[in-house]
OpenMM code with the backbone's topology and positions (N, CA, C; nanometers):
from openmm import Vec3, app, unit

residues = "MET SER LYS PHE LYS PHE GLY LYS LEU LEU ILE TRP ARG LYS ALA MET ASP LEU GLY GLU GLU ILE ASN LEU LEU ILE ASP GLY PHE PRO LYS LYS GLU TYR ASP ASN LEU SER SER GLN LEU LEU ILE VAL VAL ASP SER GLY ALA LEU ASN ILE SER GLU GLY SER ILE GLY GLN SER ASN PRO GLU GLN ASN LYS PHE LEU GLY TYR PRO ILE ARG PHE LEU ALA GLU VAL VAL THR CYS PHE HIS LYS ALA ILE ARG ARG ASN TYR ILE SER LYS GLU GLN PHE GLN ASN TYR ASN ASP GLU SER PHE HIS".split()
positions = [
    Vec3(14.0720, 6.6815, 11.6065),
    Vec3(13.9305, 6.6922, 11.6332),
    Vec3(13.8513, 6.6715, 11.5042),
    Vec3(13.7408, 6.6076, 11.5142),
    Vec3(13.6557, 6.5808, 11.3969),
    Vec3(13.5876, 6.7085, 11.3500),
    Vec3(13.5705, 6.7184, 11.2196),
    Vec3(13.4943, 6.8309, 11.1633),
    Vec3(13.3431, 6.7996, 11.1610),
    Vec3(13.3088, 6.6762, 11.1891),
    Vec3(13.1708, 6.6388, 11.1979),
    Vec3(13.1105, 6.6912, 11.3305),
    Vec3(12.9793, 6.7083, 11.3272),
    Vec3(12.9097, 6.7614, 11.4428),
    Vec3(12.9334, 6.6796, 11.5696),
    Vec3(12.9432, 6.5464, 11.5566),
    Vec3(12.9630, 6.4631, 11.6741),
    Vec3(13.0926, 6.4910, 11.7468),
    Vec3(13.1920, 6.5398, 11.6747),
    Vec3(13.3223, 6.5702, 11.7349),
    Vec3(13.3143, 6.6766, 11.8423),
    Vec3(13.2063, 6.7582, 11.8381),
    Vec3(13.1874, 6.8628, 11.9355),
    Vec3(13.1084, 6.8162, 12.0571),
    Vec3(13.0552, 6.6957, 12.0489),
    Vec3(12.9708, 6.6462, 12.1561),
    Vec3(13.0545, 6.5811, 12.2666),
    Vec3(13.0354, 6.6337, 12.3868),
    Vec3(13.1094, 6.5768, 12.5032),
    Vec3(13.0795, 6.4228, 12.5215),
    Vec3(12.9562, 6.3862, 12.5006),
    Vec3(12.9188, 6.2469, 12.5182),
    Vec3(12.9950, 6.1570, 12.4177),
    Vec3(13.0161, 6.2068, 12.2986),
    Vec3(13.0911, 6.1253, 12.2012),
    Vec3(13.2363, 6.1148, 12.2422),
    Vec3(13.2957, 6.2273, 12.2870),
    Vec3(13.4364, 6.2254, 12.3315),
    Vec3(13.4565, 6.1331, 12.4493),
    Vec3(13.3633, 6.1393, 12.5454),
    Vec3(13.3749, 6.0479, 12.6613),
    Vec3(13.3552, 5.9009, 12.6201),
    Vec3(13.2680, 5.8767, 12.5256),
    Vec3(13.2480, 5.7385, 12.4778),
    Vec3(13.3730, 5.6903, 12.4083),
    Vec3(13.4357, 5.7757, 12.3331),
    Vec3(13.5620, 5.7385, 12.2659),
    Vec3(13.6688, 5.7081, 12.3705),
    Vec3(13.6826, 5.7935, 12.4704),
    Vec3(13.7831, 5.7718, 12.5779),
    Vec3(13.7575, 5.6399, 12.6515),
    Vec3(13.6297, 5.6140, 12.6874),
    Vec3(13.5988, 5.4931, 12.7577),
    Vec3(13.6340, 5.3691, 12.6767),
    Vec3(13.6085, 5.3778, 12.5454),
    Vec3(13.6411, 5.2638, 12.4582),
    Vec3(13.7906, 5.2365, 12.4609),
    Vec3(13.8710, 5.3380, 12.4608),
    Vec3(14.0166, 5.3159, 12.4647),
    Vec3(14.0620, 5.2636, 12.6037),
    Vec3(13.9990, 5.3115, 12.7093),
    Vec3(14.0338, 5.2628, 12.8437),
    Vec3(13.9965, 5.1139, 12.8556),
    Vec3(13.8832, 5.0790, 12.8064),
    Vec3(13.8363, 4.9384, 12.8144),
    Vec3(13.9270, 4.8508, 12.7299),
    Vec3(13.9666, 4.8972, 12.6161),
    Vec3(14.0567, 4.8219, 12.5308),
    Vec3(14.1858, 4.7873, 12.6064),
    Vec3(14.2399, 4.8814, 12.6820),
    Vec3(14.3570, 4.8521, 12.7648),
    Vec3(14.3239, 4.7640, 12.8838),
    Vec3(14.2094, 4.7869, 12.9434),
    Vec3(14.1703, 4.7088, 13.0618),
    Vec3(14.1609, 4.5605, 13.0283),
    Vec3(14.1003, 4.5266, 12.9133),
    Vec3(14.0779, 4.3852, 12.8871),
    Vec3(14.2065, 4.3101, 12.8541),
    Vec3(14.3142, 4.3824, 12.8300),
    Vec3(14.4386, 4.3104, 12.8116),
    Vec3(14.4766, 4.2271, 12.9352),
    Vec3(14.4259, 4.2649, 13.0489),
    Vec3(14.4572, 4.1945, 13.1728),
    Vec3(14.3584, 4.0818, 13.2030),
    Vec3(14.2550, 4.0645, 13.1195),
    Vec3(14.1608, 3.9560, 13.1385),
    Vec3(14.2248, 3.8252, 13.0901),
    Vec3(14.1766, 3.7152, 13.1441),
    Vec3(14.2283, 3.5858, 13.1001),
    Vec3(14.1927, 3.5622, 12.9515),
    Vec3(14.2760, 3.4854, 12.8861),
    Vec3(14.2549, 3.4608, 12.7417),
    Vec3(14.1222, 3.3865, 12.7171),
    Vec3(14.0757, 3.3092, 12.8165),
    Vec3(13.9521, 3.2355, 12.8002),
    Vec3(13.8360, 3.3302, 12.7822),
    Vec3(13.8500, 3.4597, 12.8199),
    Vec3(13.7425, 3.5553, 12.8027),
    Vec3(13.7448, 3.6273, 12.6694),
    Vec3(13.8384, 3.5937, 12.5854),
    Vec3(13.8535, 3.6651, 12.4566),
    Vec3(13.7213, 3.6677, 12.3768),
    Vec3(13.6570, 3.5529, 12.3673),
    Vec3(13.5329, 3.5413, 12.2873),
    Vec3(13.4075, 3.5653, 12.3748),
    Vec3(13.4287, 3.6038, 12.4971),
    Vec3(13.3144, 3.6235, 12.5855),
    Vec3(13.3095, 3.7638, 12.6407),
    Vec3(13.3546, 3.7853, 12.7608),
    Vec3(13.3400, 3.9122, 12.8282),
    Vec3(13.4226, 4.0222, 12.7608),
    Vec3(13.5473, 3.9887, 12.7205),
    Vec3(13.6329, 4.0882, 12.6508),
    Vec3(13.5668, 4.1402, 12.5252),
    Vec3(13.5250, 4.0458, 12.4434),
    Vec3(13.4626, 4.0778, 12.3150),
    Vec3(13.3347, 4.1590, 12.3365),
    Vec3(13.2527, 4.1160, 12.4313),
    Vec3(13.1258, 4.1900, 12.4591),
    Vec3(13.1543, 4.3308, 12.5024),
    Vec3(13.2519, 4.3507, 12.5886),
    Vec3(13.2836, 4.4849, 12.6370),
    Vec3(13.3277, 4.5723, 12.5172),
    Vec3(13.4114, 4.5238, 12.4307),
    Vec3(13.4537, 4.6035, 12.3157),
    Vec3(13.3398, 4.6381, 12.2244),
    Vec3(13.2543, 4.5420, 12.2009),
    Vec3(13.1431, 4.5633, 12.1114),
    Vec3(13.0493, 4.6720, 12.1658),
    Vec3(13.0097, 4.6589, 12.2886),
    Vec3(12.9131, 4.7552, 12.3421),
    Vec3(12.9723, 4.8936, 12.3627),
    Vec3(13.0955, 4.8992, 12.4064),
    Vec3(13.1537, 5.0320, 12.4286),
    Vec3(13.1784, 5.1035, 12.2970),
    Vec3(13.2197, 5.0327, 12.1961),
    Vec3(13.2408, 5.0935, 12.0649),
    Vec3(13.1078, 5.1287, 11.9986),
    Vec3(13.0066, 5.0484, 12.0215),
    Vec3(12.8756, 5.0772, 11.9645),
    Vec3(12.8159, 5.2089, 12.0129),
    Vec3(12.8461, 5.2415, 12.1398),
    Vec3(12.7932, 5.3668, 12.1938),
    Vec3(12.8460, 5.4851, 12.1139),
    Vec3(12.9759, 5.4913, 12.0921),
    Vec3(13.0366, 5.6014, 12.0195),
    Vec3(12.9910, 5.6028, 11.8741),
    Vec3(12.9804, 5.4850, 11.8158),
    Vec3(12.9398, 5.4710, 11.6767),
    Vec3(12.7960, 5.5225, 11.6559),
    Vec3(12.7081, 5.4883, 11.7477),
    Vec3(12.5679, 5.5340, 11.7361),
    Vec3(12.5570, 5.6862, 11.7579),
    Vec3(12.6350, 5.7380, 11.8444),
    Vec3(12.6308, 5.8866, 11.8653),
    Vec3(12.6724, 5.9540, 11.7366),
    Vec3(12.7778, 5.9083, 11.6715),
    Vec3(12.8228, 5.9705, 11.5495),
    Vec3(12.7188, 5.9506, 11.4372),
    Vec3(12.6650, 5.8322, 11.4261),
    Vec3(12.5651, 5.8034, 11.3213),
    Vec3(12.4410, 5.8911, 11.3426),
    Vec3(12.3972, 5.9019, 11.4626),
    Vec3(12.2753, 5.9775, 11.4929),
    Vec3(12.2927, 6.1281, 11.4773),
    Vec3(12.4170, 6.1760, 11.4749),
    Vec3(12.4366, 6.3239, 11.4656),
    Vec3(12.4427, 6.3739, 11.3236),
    Vec3(12.4360, 6.2849, 11.2270),
    Vec3(12.4530, 6.3249, 11.0854),
    Vec3(12.3215, 6.3121, 11.0089),
    Vec3(12.2705, 6.4226, 10.9597),
    Vec3(12.1616, 6.4224, 10.8665),
    Vec3(12.0341, 6.3536, 10.9097),
    Vec3(12.0052, 6.3601, 11.0360),
    Vec3(11.8854, 6.2955, 11.0874),
    Vec3(11.7836, 6.3986, 11.1296),
    Vec3(11.6562, 6.3606, 11.1257),
    Vec3(11.5524, 6.4444, 11.1840),
    Vec3(11.5716, 6.4453, 11.3363),
    Vec3(11.5161, 6.5417, 11.4067),
    Vec3(11.5340, 6.5438, 11.5519),
    Vec3(11.4846, 6.4171, 11.6195),
    Vec3(11.3665, 6.3633, 11.5861),
    Vec3(11.3246, 6.2347, 11.6492),
    Vec3(11.4226, 6.1171, 11.6180),
    Vec3(11.4693, 6.1130, 11.4952),
    Vec3(11.5646, 6.0112, 11.4572),
    Vec3(11.6970, 6.0283, 11.5304),
    Vec3(11.7438, 6.1509, 11.5403),
    Vec3(11.8660, 6.1793, 11.6136),
    Vec3(11.8512, 6.1418, 11.7605),
    Vec3(11.7423, 6.1754, 11.8201),
    Vec3(11.7164, 6.1414, 11.9606),
    Vec3(11.7171, 5.9921, 11.9827),
    Vec3(11.6633, 5.9163, 11.8863),
    Vec3(11.6606, 5.7713, 11.8946),
    Vec3(11.8036, 5.7159, 11.8988),
    Vec3(11.8907, 5.7668, 11.8093),
    Vec3(12.0318, 5.7229, 11.8023),
    Vec3(12.1047, 5.7632, 11.9301),
    Vec3(12.0761, 5.8844, 11.9800),
    Vec3(12.1461, 5.9293, 12.1049),
    Vec3(12.0948, 5.8571, 12.2271),
    Vec3(11.9806, 5.7897, 12.2184),
    Vec3(11.9313, 5.7099, 12.3301),
    Vec3(11.9984, 5.5743, 12.3421),
    Vec3(12.0484, 5.5241, 12.2300),
    Vec3(12.1134, 5.3940, 12.2318),
    Vec3(12.2355, 5.3845, 12.3258),
    Vec3(12.3174, 5.4891, 12.3318),
    Vec3(12.4400, 5.4758, 12.4167),
    Vec3(12.4112, 5.4460, 12.5615),
    Vec3(12.2994, 5.5001, 12.6141),
    Vec3(12.2733, 5.4718, 12.7553),
    Vec3(12.2431, 5.3225, 12.7752),
    Vec3(12.1833, 5.2605, 12.6739),
    Vec3(12.1589, 5.1184, 12.6813),
    Vec3(12.2928, 5.0395, 12.6729),
    Vec3(12.3794, 5.0884, 12.5860),
    Vec3(12.5116, 5.0228, 12.5735),
    Vec3(12.5883, 5.0412, 12.7000),
    Vec3(12.5748, 5.1614, 12.7646),
    Vec3(12.6476, 5.1843, 12.8894),
    Vec3(12.5989, 5.0929, 13.0001),
    Vec3(12.4698, 5.0638, 13.0031),
    Vec3(12.4150, 4.9685, 13.0981),
    Vec3(12.4814, 4.8314, 13.0816),
    Vec3(12.5017, 4.7930, 12.9583),
    Vec3(12.5703, 4.6660, 12.9312),
    Vec3(12.7166, 4.6690, 12.9784),
    Vec3(12.7811, 4.7833, 12.9541),
    Vec3(12.9203, 4.7979, 12.9934),
    Vec3(12.9282, 4.7834, 13.1447),
    Vec3(12.8403, 4.8524, 13.2204),
    Vec3(12.8443, 4.8437, 13.3650),
    Vec3(12.8157, 4.7013, 13.4124),
    Vec3(12.7260, 4.6321, 13.3459),
    Vec3(12.6995, 4.4910, 13.3780),
    Vec3(12.8232, 4.4089, 13.3552),
    Vec3(12.8931, 4.4331, 13.2467),
    Vec3(13.0170, 4.3620, 13.2243),
    Vec3(13.1207, 4.3923, 13.3359),
    Vec3(13.1239, 4.5171, 13.3820),
    Vec3(13.2128, 4.5479, 13.4973),
    Vec3(13.1749, 4.4648, 13.6189),
    Vec3(13.0446, 4.4477, 13.6411),
    Vec3(12.9998, 4.3654, 13.7546),
    Vec3(13.0497, 4.2221, 13.7377),
    Vec3(13.0404, 4.1727, 13.6133),
    Vec3(13.0952, 4.0353, 13.5843),
    Vec3(13.2432, 4.0295, 13.6113),
    Vec3(13.3124, 4.1331, 13.5640),
    Vec3(13.4591, 4.1357, 13.5783),
    Vec3(13.5037, 4.1400, 13.7228),
    Vec3(13.4336, 4.2111, 13.8068),
    Vec3(13.4715, 4.2157, 13.9467),
    Vec3(13.4378, 4.0862, 14.0168),
    Vec3(13.3282, 4.0235, 13.9795),
    Vec3(13.2925, 3.8907, 14.0364),
    Vec3(13.3936, 3.7859, 14.0009),
    Vec3(13.4502, 3.8025, 13.8830),
    Vec3(13.5484, 3.7030, 13.8359),
    Vec3(13.6930, 3.7392, 13.8719),
    Vec3(13.7049, 3.8463, 13.9523),
    Vec3(13.8354, 3.8959, 13.9963),
    Vec3(13.9275, 3.9367, 13.8819),
    Vec3(13.8706, 3.9964, 13.7773),
    Vec3(13.9523, 4.0471, 13.6649),
    Vec3(13.9881, 4.1927, 13.6874),
    Vec3(13.9098, 4.2623, 13.7682),
    Vec3(13.9367, 4.4035, 13.8020),
    Vec3(13.9289, 4.4179, 13.9525),
    Vec3(13.9950, 4.5178, 14.0041),
    Vec3(13.9901, 4.5445, 14.1482),
    Vec3(13.8589, 4.6182, 14.1845),
    Vec3(13.8314, 4.6206, 14.3108),
    Vec3(13.7148, 4.6995, 14.3563),
    Vec3(13.7317, 4.8488, 14.3265),
    Vec3(13.8552, 4.8947, 14.3349),
    Vec3(13.8817, 5.0349, 14.3034),
    Vec3(13.8588, 5.0628, 14.1562),
    Vec3(13.9084, 4.9754, 14.0676),
    Vec3(13.8813, 4.9917, 13.9237),
    Vec3(13.7321, 4.9895, 13.8961),
    Vec3(13.6646, 4.8924, 13.9564),
    Vec3(13.5177, 4.8863, 13.9366),
    Vec3(13.4526, 5.0151, 13.9776),
    Vec3(13.4852, 5.0645, 14.0963),
    Vec3(13.4246, 5.1881, 14.1433),
    Vec3(13.4561, 5.3047, 14.0553),
    Vec3(13.5777, 5.3195, 14.0076),
    Vec3(13.6135, 5.4271, 13.9195),
    Vec3(13.5341, 5.4208, 13.7881),
    Vec3(13.5293, 5.3032, 13.7264),
    Vec3(13.4519, 5.2893, 13.6007),
    Vec3(13.3053, 5.3087, 13.6237),
    Vec3(13.2544, 5.2542, 13.7302),
    Vec3(13.1112, 5.2693, 13.7590),
    Vec3(13.0757, 5.4153, 13.7836),
    Vec3(13.1570, 5.4870, 13.8592),
    Vec3(13.1330, 5.6276, 13.8838),
    Vec3(13.1437, 5.7079, 13.7548),
    Vec3(13.2469, 5.6812, 13.6747),
    Vec3(13.2685, 5.7554, 13.5509),
    Vec3(13.1542, 5.7326, 13.4513),
    Vec3(13.0919, 5.6188, 13.4598),
    Vec3(12.9790, 5.5866, 13.3711),
    Vec3(12.8594, 5.6803, 13.3877),
    Vec3(12.8520, 5.7459, 13.5013),
    Vec3(12.7412, 5.8313, 13.5302),
    Vec3(12.7736, 5.9773, 13.5267),
    Vec3(12.8901, 6.0140, 13.4747),
    Vec3(12.9279, 6.1560, 13.4626),
    Vec3(12.9142, 6.2074, 13.3240),
] * unit.nanometer
topology = app.Topology()
chain = topology.addChain("A")
for resn in residues:
    res = topology.addResidue(resn, chain)
    for name in ("N", "CA", "C"):
        topology.addAtom(name, app.Element.getBySymbol(name[0]), res)
């Protein structure tokens, strides 16, 4: 566990877990998606956790709130990528539903 303040935040831990799950998930995507959907998913999911950690260190409350607001935007991108993945038959309806539901917990 991190000794930094963000290590105690449930939202940071969930963002970290989601990043690892997506990293495994995209292994099943076609190679043609490497520079497209796969890359975008990794960037946005990792950016959420990174912004939470950055915003939790030495920031004023308004600045911290700004950084903690970014992950919801990144999560919207992740969910949109899931919509793309299901339309392209890269994930099952069940996987989509699980990730979509988990995104709102």
